[in-house]
Wavefront OBJ file of the C-alpha trace (Angstrom):
o trace
v 23.969 -21.758 9.554
v 20.299 -22.728 9.593
v 20.111 -25.292 12.386
v 16.398 -26.034 12.124
v 13.258 -24.959 10.309
v 9.615 -25.325 11.370
v 6.938 -24.671 8.759
v 3.205 -24.517 9.467
v 0.376 -23.959 6.965
v 2.485 -22.985 3.966
v 1.003 -23.939 0.557
v 1.094 -27.772 0.399
v 2.972 -28.075 3.695
v 0.656 -28.542 6.661
v 3.536 -28.963 9.091
v 7.204 -29.780 8.612
v 10.135 -29.802 11.003
v 13.584 -30.053 9.435
v 16.926 -30.204 11.201
v 19.702 -29.205 8.834
v 23.310 -30.024 9.418
v 26.616 -28.472 8.541
v 28.067 -29.008 5.081
v 26.063 -29.921 1.991
v 22.315 -30.380 2.572
v 20.607 -31.833 -0.514
v 16.864 -31.488 -1.186
v 15.585 -33.794 -3.907
v 12.289 -35.273 -5.015
v 9.875 -35.565 -7.909
v 9.045 -32.465 -9.922
v 6.125 -30.712 -8.244
v 6.660 -32.408 -4.894
v 7.192 -29.067 -3.147
v 10.956 -28.544 -2.999
v 10.656 -24.915 -3.980
v 7.904 -24.445 -1.380
v 10.444 -25.216 1.321
v 12.848 -22.659 -0.156
v 9.976 -20.158 -0.388
v 9.322 -20.742 3.313
v 12.956 -19.903 4.084
v 12.763 -16.795 1.874
v 9.623 -15.739 3.756
v 11.319 -16.360 7.107
v 14.147 -14.049 6.031
v 11.819 -11.200 5.032
v 11.030 -12.020 1.412
v 7.756 -11.473 -0.395
v 5.502 -14.404 -1.186
v 2.695 -15.288 -3.581
v -1.002 -15.066 -2.649
v -1.335 -18.847 -2.352
v 1.500 -19.038 0.207
v -0.870 -19.042 3.202
v -2.668 -22.316 3.871
v -5.871 -21.620 5.785
v -5.978 -18.638 8.125
v -2.272 -18.051 8.704
v 1.213 -19.280 7.860
v 3.915 -19.593 10.496
v 7.624 -20.203 9.874
v 10.342 -20.393 12.538
v 14.041 -20.995 12.188
v 17.085 -21.254 14.415
v 20.177 -19.725 12.810
v 23.558 -20.316 14.413
v 26.101 -17.508 14.001
v 29.445 -19.008 13.072
v 31.304 -15.978 11.723
v 32.590 -13.212 14.011
v 32.569 -10.730 11.107
v 28.786 -10.308 11.265
v 28.514 -9.720 15.032
v 29.224 -5.963 14.884
v 26.907 -5.521 11.920
v 24.060 -7.275 13.717
v 24.677 -5.091 16.791
v 24.270 -1.945 14.644
v 20.851 -3.288 13.638
v 19.890 -3.753 17.282
v 20.452 -7.532 17.415
v 22.880 -8.535 20.162
v 24.615 -11.858 19.536
v 27.868 -13.706 20.140
v 29.765 -16.213 18.037
v 28.147 -19.621 18.354
v 24.911 -18.105 19.627
v 21.603 -19.029 18.033
v 19.056 -16.560 16.716
v 15.409 -17.618 16.869
v 13.588 -15.990 13.960
v 9.824 -16.239 13.584
v 7.493 -14.745 10.997
v 3.756 -15.172 10.567
v 1.394 -14.085 7.806
v -2.391 -14.084 7.979
v -4.821 -14.514 5.109
v -5.325 -10.720 4.971
v -1.624 -10.207 4.190
v -0.455 -8.868 7.561
v 2.878 -10.244 8.747
v 4.638 -10.187 12.104
v 8.404 -10.665 12.557
v 10.352 -11.548 15.697
v 14.040 -12.102 16.443
v 14.750 -13.788 19.779
v 11.190 -12.968 20.822
v 11.531 -9.231 20.106
v 9.267 -7.813 17.427
v 11.147 -6.144 14.566
v 10.189 -4.549 11.272
v 10.442 -6.532 8.066
v 13.172 -4.142 6.899
v 15.351 -4.959 9.919
v 14.662 -8.676 9.429
v 15.836 -8.485 5.801
v 18.963 -6.553 6.743
v 19.848 -9.092 9.457
v 19.167 -12.039 7.131
v 21.393 -10.563 4.409
v 24.433 -11.169 6.630
v 23.457 -14.729 7.495
v 21.970 -16.407 4.410
v 22.336 -15.929 0.651
v 19.652 -17.458 -1.564
v 20.232 -18.179 -5.225
v 16.874 -18.618 -6.963
v 16.339 -19.963 -10.474
v 15.485 -16.528 -11.916
v 18.919 -15.176 -10.958
v 20.352 -16.820 -14.078
v 18.369 -14.209 -15.999
v 20.417 -11.440 -14.357
v 23.452 -12.766 -16.244
v 21.576 -12.395 -19.521
v 20.780 -8.752 -18.751
v 23.972 -6.687 -18.964
v 22.257 -3.839 -17.115
v 22.263 -6.056 -14.021
v 25.975 -6.856 -14.181
v 26.918 -3.677 -12.359
v 24.650 -4.700 -9.454
v 26.335 -8.108 -9.307
v 29.819 -6.570 -9.241
v 28.781 -4.054 -6.594
v 28.029 -6.913 -4.233
v 31.780 -7.538 -4.127
v 32.705 -3.902 -3.463
v 31.715 -3.622 0.177
v 30.716 -0.787 2.492
v 32.943 1.872 0.899
v 31.027 1.737 -2.378
v 27.686 1.778 -0.532
v 28.812 4.925 1.308
v 29.739 6.583 -1.992
v 26.375 5.571 -3.471
v 24.579 7.274 -0.569
v 26.673 10.426 -1.036
v 26.014 10.337 -4.795
v 22.275 10.065 -4.151
v 22.413 13.276 -2.089
v 24.407 15.073 -4.781
v 21.938 13.988 -7.478
v 18.998 15.145 -5.340
v 20.644 18.585 -4.959
v 21.384 18.701 -8.699
v 17.757 17.928 -9.570
v 16.563 20.641 -7.183
v 18.862 23.154 -8.914
v 17.478 22.102 -12.316
v 13.952 22.520 -11.001
v 14.686 26.065 -9.825
v 16.272 26.945 -13.162
v 13.251 25.591 -15.054
v 10.915 27.591 -12.823
v 12.842 30.783 -13.579
v 13.385 30.249 -17.290
v 10.114 28.473 -18.000
v 8.635 28.120 -21.490
v 8.769 31.081 -23.897
v 6.414 33.787 -22.596
v 5.505 31.697 -19.553
v 7.567 33.774 -17.139
v 6.010 37.064 -18.324
v 2.511 35.580 -18.082
v 3.174 34.360 -14.548
v 4.478 37.756 -13.511
v 1.295 39.412 -14.823
v -0.828 36.969 -12.808
v 1.158 37.609 -9.612
v 0.976 41.394 -10.074
v -2.809 41.257 -10.650
v -3.300 39.059 -7.580
v -1.157 41.373 -5.489
v -3.162 44.466 -6.552
v -6.445 42.686 -5.932
v -5.532 41.464 -2.445
v -4.054 44.821 -1.446
v -7.161 46.620 -2.721
v -9.316 44.388 -0.535
v -7.330 45.684 2.497
v -8.039 42.514 4.452
v -7.565 42.436 8.232
v -7.550 39.556 10.644
v -10.806 39.194 12.660
v -12.446 41.998 10.626
v -15.058 39.647 9.170
v -16.215 38.439 12.589
v -16.433 41.985 13.966
v -18.411 43.215 10.937
v -20.761 40.252 11.095
v -21.569 40.964 14.754
v -22.139 44.666 14.007
v -24.310 43.879 10.940
v -26.472 41.505 12.938
v -26.902 44.188 15.596
v -27.838 46.906 13.097
v -30.201 44.598 11.226
v -32.117 43.933 14.458
v -31.935 47.513 15.837
v -35.741 48.043 15.986
v -36.293 44.788 17.829
v -33.407 45.522 20.183
v -34.858 48.989 20.978
v -38.302 47.500 21.704
v -37.003 44.710 23.923
v -34.583 46.926 25.849
v -37.202 49.633 26.545
v -39.822 47.104 27.615
v -37.318 45.426 29.948
v -36.441 48.852 31.380
v -40.124 49.662 31.870
v -40.734 46.399 33.723
v -37.810 47.136 35.992
v -38.502 50.821 36.698
v -42.041 51.556 35.410
v -43.254 55.142 35.022
v -43.029 58.009 37.501
v -46.093 56.820 39.491
v -45.833 53.063 38.792
v -45.891 51.135 42.049
v -45.808 47.707 40.346
v -42.309 47.929 38.826
v -39.709 45.432 39.909
v -37.536 48.152 41.463
v -40.432 49.540 43.527
v -41.550 46.095 44.673
v -37.995 45.057 45.645
v -37.619 48.336 47.573
v -40.810 47.711 49.520
v -39.775 44.141 50.226
v -36.380 45.375 51.487
v -38.088 47.845 53.890
v -40.217 45.056 55.319
v -37.273 42.662 55.730
v -35.186 45.407 57.373
v -37.970 45.867 59.925
v -38.120 42.067 60.296
v -34.383 41.861 60.979
v -34.659 44.694 63.499
v -36.768 42.489 65.767
v -35.297 39.132 64.672
v -31.531 39.151 64.131
v -31.696 35.664 62.521
v -33.065 37.382 59.402
v -30.091 39.796 59.127
v -28.556 37.617 56.389
v -31.767 37.740 54.403
v -31.742 41.536 54.643
v -28.183 41.674 53.268
v -29.015 39.345 50.378
v -32.098 41.357 49.411
v -30.085 44.594 49.616
v -27.543 43.043 47.154
v -30.409 42.187 44.778
v -31.649 45.778 44.911
v -28.147 47.093 44.126
v -27.715 44.662 41.194
v -31.168 45.569 39.866
v -30.224 49.258 39.930
v -26.984 48.450 37.995
v -28.913 46.452 35.407
v -31.392 49.303 34.930
v -28.543 51.758 34.419
v -26.823 49.495 31.826
v -30.103 48.997 29.955
v -30.650 52.745 29.905
v -27.170 53.313 28.480
v -27.677 50.503 25.942
v -30.925 52.042 24.586
v -29.222 55.401 24.157
v -26.262 53.837 22.273
v -28.360 51.721 19.904
v -27.839 52.932 16.336
v -30.209 52.053 13.507
v -28.446 54.059 10.812
v -29.374 52.335 7.453
v -26.371 53.922 5.722
v -23.982 52.302 8.198
v -25.681 48.931 7.639
v -25.296 49.255 3.858
v -21.638 50.139 4.259
v -21.027 47.017 6.361
v -22.922 44.802 3.887
v -20.774 46.117 1.019
v -17.572 45.490 2.950
v -18.618 41.925 3.821
v -19.472 41.336 0.169
v -15.884 42.291 -0.819
v -14.513 39.846 1.765
v -16.833 37.003 0.662
v -15.975 37.459 -3.025
v -12.197 37.360 -2.510
v -12.491 34.362 -0.190
v -14.548 32.518 -2.811
v -12.127 33.405 -5.605
v -9.034 32.178 -3.774
v -10.868 29.358 -2.005
v -9.204 30.288 1.272
v -9.863 32.140 4.496
v -8.376 35.550 5.302
v -5.186 34.314 7.085
v -4.400 32.040 4.118
v -5.001 34.856 1.607
v -2.738 37.208 3.580
v -0.047 34.491 3.646
v -0.456 34.036 -0.127
v 0.026 37.778 -0.572
v 3.316 37.597 1.367
v 4.520 34.736 -0.835
v 3.570 36.586 -4.040
v 5.333 39.691 -2.805
v 8.484 37.647 -2.137
v 8.307 36.166 -5.646
v 7.905 39.586 -7.202
v 10.840 40.955 -5.193
v 12.884 37.926 -6.171
v 12.080 38.571 -9.815
v 13.738 41.973 -9.605
v 17.075 40.166 -9.166
v 16.182 37.164 -11.318
v 19.062 37.453 -13.755
v 21.630 37.478 -10.961
v 19.893 34.485 -9.331
v 19.802 32.594 -12.627
v 23.543 33.097 -13.082
v 24.145 31.890 -9.527
v 22.003 28.793 -10.116
v 23.855 27.928 -13.306
v 27.144 28.252 -11.445
v 25.776 25.917 -8.774
v 24.677 23.490 -11.488
v 28.200 23.431 -12.910
v 29.714 22.842 -9.470
v 27.136 20.147 -8.748
v 28.017 18.303 -11.957
v 31.694 18.529 -11.053
v 30.999 17.000 -7.621
v 28.876 14.236 -9.172
v 31.586 13.456 -11.719
v 34.221 13.283 -8.961
v 32.040 10.946 -6.912
v 31.409 8.734 -9.953
v 35.167 8.549 -10.530
v 35.703 7.400 -6.939
v 33.088 4.677 -7.459
v 34.675 3.653 -10.750
v 38.077 3.290 -9.092
v 36.649 0.933 -6.471
v 34.810 -1.082 -9.118
v 37.874 -1.297 -11.370
v 40.079 -2.491 -8.540
v 37.526 -5.093 -7.437
v 36.756 -6.150 -11.019
v 40.438 -6.938 -11.621
v 40.390 -9.263 -8.614
v 36.979 -10.807 -9.214
v 37.514 -11.644 -12.882
v 40.674 -13.604 -12.014
v 38.904 -15.445 -9.187
v 35.905 -16.306 -11.367
v 38.165 -17.504 -14.176
v 40.057 -19.785 -11.773
v 36.835 -21.275 -10.391
v 35.435 -21.808 -13.889
v 38.573 -23.767 -14.759
v 38.012 -25.905 -11.681
v 34.496 -26.490 -12.986
v 35.737 -27.970 -16.256
v 36.131 -24.852 -18.424
v 39.913 -25.291 -18.772
v 40.435 -22.809 -21.607
v 37.970 -20.184 -20.407
v 38.805 -16.497 -20.302
v 36.543 -14.259 -18.237
v 36.730 -10.475 -18.067
v 34.705 -7.534 -16.783
v 34.454 -4.726 -19.315
v 34.014 -1.200 -17.899
v 33.437 1.996 -19.848
v 32.325 5.496 -18.944
v 28.965 6.687 -20.244
v 27.902 10.264 -20.831
v 24.968 10.198 -18.425
v 24.847 9.221 -14.766
v 22.361 7.436 -12.512
v 22.236 6.626 -8.804
v 24.738 3.847 -9.599
v 27.234 6.257 -11.169
v 28.264 6.502 -14.816
v 29.905 3.105 -15.393
v 28.736 0.883 -18.224
v 29.726 -2.631 -17.196
v 29.372 -6.024 -18.878
v 30.643 -9.544 -18.243
v 32.695 -10.959 -21.131
v 33.654 -14.577 -21.740
v 35.600 -16.761 -24.153
v 34.659 -20.383 -23.344
v 37.110 -21.956 -25.767
v 40.724 -21.469 -26.797
v 41.157 -19.130 -29.765
v 37.802 -17.390 -29.364
v 37.692 -13.673 -28.693
v 35.948 -12.267 -25.651
v 32.265 -11.609 -26.253
v 29.342 -10.558 -24.047
v 28.308 -13.384 -21.733
v 24.663 -13.065 -22.724
v 25.463 -13.714 -26.393
v 27.414 -16.943 -26.244
v 27.127 -18.692 -22.859
v 25.062 -21.904 -22.649
v 22.778 -22.756 -19.747
v 25.480 -24.898 -18.168
v 28.053 -22.136 -18.518
v 25.634 -19.656 -16.951
v 25.199 -21.999 -13.984
v 28.932 -22.297 -13.485
v 29.494 -18.535 -13.751
v 26.778 -17.955 -11.156
v 28.232 -20.646 -8.879
v 31.649 -19.016 -9.186
v 30.216 -15.600 -8.276
v 28.317 -17.013 -5.308
v 31.444 -18.797 -4.138
v 33.277 -15.467 -3.925
v 30.506 -13.114 -2.909
v 29.281 -15.071 0.097
v 32.650 -15.187 1.814
v 31.289 -14.017 5.187
v 27.837 -15.592 4.914
v 27.226 -18.783 6.867
v 24.583 -20.353 4.635
v 24.202 -20.508 0.852
v 20.961 -21.768 -0.683
v 20.922 -22.919 -4.302
v 17.604 -23.555 -6.022
v 18.700 -25.690 -8.988
v 22.143 -24.169 -9.582
v 22.699 -27.207 -11.836
v 20.383 -25.973 -14.633
v 21.774 -27.031 -18.020
v 24.533 -29.130 -16.432
v 25.156 -32.851 -17.015
v 27.840 -35.530 -17.269
v 31.372 -34.651 -16.228
v 30.417 -31.013 -15.655
v 27.786 -32.118 -13.155
v 30.476 -34.014 -11.267
v 32.706 -30.946 -11.215
v 29.873 -28.761 -9.953
v 29.139 -31.352 -7.267
v 32.763 -31.406 -6.118
v 32.840 -27.605 -6.039
v 29.681 -27.493 -3.913
v 31.147 -30.081 -1.567
v 34.373 -28.074 -1.335
v 32.493 -24.851 -0.509
v 30.431 -26.761 2.053
v 33.566 -27.525 4.053
v 33.549 -23.942 5.347
v 29.881 -23.027 5.219
v 26.464 -24.601 5.105
v 24.828 -25.220 1.721
v 21.192 -26.075 1.030
v 20.788 -27.237 -2.558
v 17.804 -28.391 -4.591
v 18.968 -30.714 -7.339
v 17.799 -33.286 -9.875
v 21.307 -34.550 -10.578
v 22.496 -37.760 -8.883
v 26.138 -36.605 -9.115
v 25.347 -33.661 -6.820
v 22.958 -35.570 -4.555
v 25.646 -38.246 -4.006
v 27.871 -35.623 -2.362
v 25.302 -34.846 0.344
v 26.319 -34.607 3.963
v 22.612 -34.521 4.769
v 19.982 -35.690 2.274
v 16.278 -34.779 2.456
v 13.495 -36.246 0.316
v 10.591 -33.956 -0.579
v 7.475 -35.960 -1.468
v 3.730 -35.531 -1.896
v 1.174 -37.647 -0.095
v -2.627 -37.735 -0.247
v -4.444 -37.942 3.081
v -8.112 -37.173 3.796
v -8.568 -35.993 0.221
v -5.766 -33.475 0.652
v -2.383 -33.340 -1.087
v 0.392 -32.589 1.384
v 4.142 -32.154 1.068
v 6.336 -34.207 3.403
v 10.021 -33.708 4.248
v 11.982 -36.826 5.232
v 15.646 -36.992 6.211
v 17.288 -39.956 4.467
v 19.817 -42.327 5.957
v 22.461 -44.064 3.831
v 20.003 -46.653 2.463
v 17.320 -44.039 1.824
v 19.831 -41.872 0.008
v 20.809 -44.859 -2.187
v 17.152 -45.401 -3.086
v 16.684 -41.749 -4.007
v 19.887 -41.749 -6.102
v 18.598 -44.833 -7.911
v 15.386 -42.943 -8.718
v 17.375 -39.943 -10.000
v 19.482 -42.250 -12.172
v 16.772 -44.509 -13.536
v 13.597 -42.493 -13.297
v 10.330 -43.979 -12.042
v 11.448 -47.647 -12.262
v 14.190 -48.645 -9.833
v 16.091 -51.789 -10.834
v 18.924 -53.756 -9.326
v 21.239 -52.144 -11.854
v 20.272 -48.596 -10.834
v 20.622 -49.492 -7.166
v 24.153 -50.820 -7.807
v 24.986 -47.678 -9.789
v 23.531 -45.496 -7.039
v 25.538 -47.283 -4.377
v 28.719 -46.920 -6.389
v 27.993 -43.236 -6.995
v 27.309 -42.608 -3.300
v 30.479 -44.373 -2.181
v 32.535 -42.585 -4.826
v 31.024 -39.306 -3.679
v 32.052 -39.989 -0.100
v 35.545 -40.920 -1.259
v 35.896 -37.831 -3.451
v 34.833 -35.610 -0.562
v 37.657 -37.038 1.520
v 40.325 -36.665 -1.161
v 39.264 -33.653 -3.274
v 37.226 -31.432 -0.990
v 39.621 -30.828 1.875
l 1 2 3 4 5 6 7 8 9 10 11 12 13 14 15 16 17 18 19 20 21 22 23 24 25 26 27 28 29 30 31 32 33 34 35 36 37 38 39 40 41 42 43 44 45 46 47 48 49 50 51 52 53 54 55 56 57 58 59 60 61 62 63 64 65 66 67 68 69 70 71 72 73 74 75 76 77 78 79 80 81 82 83 84 85 86 87 88 89 90 91 92 93 94 95 96 97 98 99 100 101 102 103 104 105 106 107 108 109 110 111 112 113 114 115 116 117 118 119 120 121 122 123 124 125 126 127 128 129 130 131 132 133 134 135 136 137 138 139 140 141 142 143 144 145 146 147 148 149 150 151 152 153 154 155 156 157 158 159 160 161 162 163 164 165 166 167 168 169 170 171 172 173 174 175 176 177 178 179 180 181 182 183 184 185 186 187 188 189 190 191 192 193 194 195 196 197 198 199 200 201 202 203 204 205 206 207 208 209 210 211 212 213 214 215 216 217 218 219 220 221 222 223 224 225 226 227 228 229 230 231 232 233 234 235 236 237 238 239 240 241 242 243 244 245 246 247 248 249 250 251 252 253 254 255 256 257 258 259 260 261 262 263 264 265 266 267 268 269 270 271 272 273 274 275 276 277 278 279 280 281 282 283 284 285 286 287 288 289 290 291 292 293 294 295 296 297 298 299 300 301 302 303 304 305 306 307 308 309 310 311 312 313 314 315 316 317 318 319 320 321 322 323 324 325 326 327 328 329 330 331 332 333 334 335 336 337 338 339 340 341 342 343 344 345 346 347 348 349 350 351 352 353 354 355 356 357 358 359 360 361 362 363 364 365 366 367 368 369 370 371 372 373 374 375 376 377 378 379 380 381 382 383 384 385 386 387 388 389 390 391 392 393 394 395 396 397 398 399 400 401 402 403 404 405 406 407 408 409 410 411 412 413 414 415 416 417 418 419 420 421 422 423 424 425 426 427 428 429 430 431 432 433 434 435 436 437 438 439 440 441 442 443 444 445 446 447 448 449 450 451 452 453 454 455 456 457 458 459 460 461 462 463 464 465 466 467 468 469 470 471 472 473 474 475 476 477 478 479 480 481 482 483 484 485 486 487 488 489 490 491 492 493 494 495 496 497 498 499 500 501 502 503 504 505 506 507 508 509 510 511 512 513 514 515 516 517 518 519 520 521 522 523 524 525 526 527 528 529 530 531 532 533 534 535 536 537 538 539 540 541 542 543 544 545 546 547 548 549 550 551 552 553 554 555 556 557 558 559 560 561 562 563
C-alpha cells in the first residue's frame, strides 16, 4: 500500500505531503481543484508519462513510501533486482527537470524507468477515466482478458513473437528470390556485369599506394638525379678536389689521431670522428647506387598513370575503397553461386514457410486454450459482481472466435457481451451498455484482476452512476478495501461517506498564485464535505443533517455488509 506521498513543484501543487491509510481513501473536492493532479503525480512516481505542464518551475520531485503487504510479489521484485521482505517499505523517488530528463530511485538506488514501471505494476493498479473507452473498443478486450491469464500466456506470447519474426524473415527471403516479374533476371545481369568489371580491374590490396609512390618518383626523376649527383659531388668531389667533405673529414681525422697520440684524453674524440668517416663513406656508396638505379623511363610512367586511372574510376563508380570493392565482389560471387541452386532453395524456403505457419498455428491454439479456460472463469466472476452491484438479471459472456490471420496476440477475435435485463439476448458491450454499466463492468474487472496488488487507484470509477447504484458501488469499494488499499476520486456522497480516510483537494490563491492544497478531514470535516457534495455550493442545516446521517449509515454498513 502507498503509506505516504510527497509532491513538490507539480502543476498547481507547490508542495503536498499526504499520509494515506489502509482501506478506502477518498479524494474529493470542487471540479478543477487538482484531484487528478495528485493522481498524475502518483502515475509519474510509478514510471508513467506526463504532460508538458507537469513541471512547476525548474523541476518536479515526487517521493512515495510503498509498504509491501503481499508475499506473492516478493520473488517477482527480486527478479527485477529489488530485494524486499513482507512488511518492508520501498522508498521510491522520481524527479523531472524542465528539459524533460527524469531520474528514478528505489531505496536510494538509481534504476531505469523501465524497471520502475515493472516494479510498480506489481504494487499499484491505476484506473484512469480513459480506461472506460477500452470497453467501447472491442479490439482492446483481448488485452483486458490477457491481464487475467498470467505468466504462462506471456511466455507463449514471447515464443509466438519469435516464431512470427522467423516467418517474416522467410517471407522476405522468398520475395527476394521471386521478386517482381523480370526483376530477378535484371538483377542477375547487374551482378554479372559488376563481377566482370571488378575482375577486369584486377584490384590488389596496397597496389594503389605502391603505384602512387612509384609515380611520384618517376615524375621527379630529373630533379632526383640532379640532387643526388650534387650531394655526391659535395661529399666526394672530383679526382683532385681537396675541398670535398670526405677529404676534409679524412684530414681532420689524421690531425686528431696525431693529437690523441700525444694526449690520450682525446682518444674518444678520435673514435667518434672515425665513426663519422665510416658513415660518410656508407652514405656516399648508397647515393652512388641510388643514382645508378634511378629510372626516368616515360613509358613506365605512362603505364602507371593508366593503371591508377583504372583504380580511381572504379573507386568513384562504387563509391568505396579497394578493400570494400573486393568484399563486394565476394558477396556478388556468393549471390551468383547461390542463384545456380535457386530453385532448390526456393522449394526449401517454401517448406520452411509451411512448417513455420504450422508452428504459429499450434502456438496460437495453446494461447486460445488458456484464454478460453480463463474466460469461462472470469465471465462468471464478473457476472456475480455485477449482480452485487445492482444488475440482478445481468448476463455477461466473453465471445471468442478464430480469425484467419494472426498477430503478436495470436488469432483470437474476442469481444465482451452483455444482456443487462431479463429476456434480452447477449449483444456486444459497446452497443448497449450505459455509462453506469460500463463503470460497474470495469469495477468488476478491477476487483478480479488486481488480486495480488496492494493498492487500487480509481479516478472517477463512478462515472454515470447515481442513486441506489451509487450506494452499491460504494459498498463494493468498501468491501474490496477490507483486503487492499483503495484511493478513489469521487463526486458522489454515497461513496465518500464510506471513506476510511477522507482527503479534501482545494485551490487557494496566495501571492497572486493559484495553488492546490491537500487536507486530511476528520469526522466533522468529512461531514462538511459530504454536505457540499449533497447540496452543492450552499451548505444548509438540512444538508448537514443529511450528510451526518449518510456518514453514520456508511460506517454502519461497513460494519455489517463489508466484512
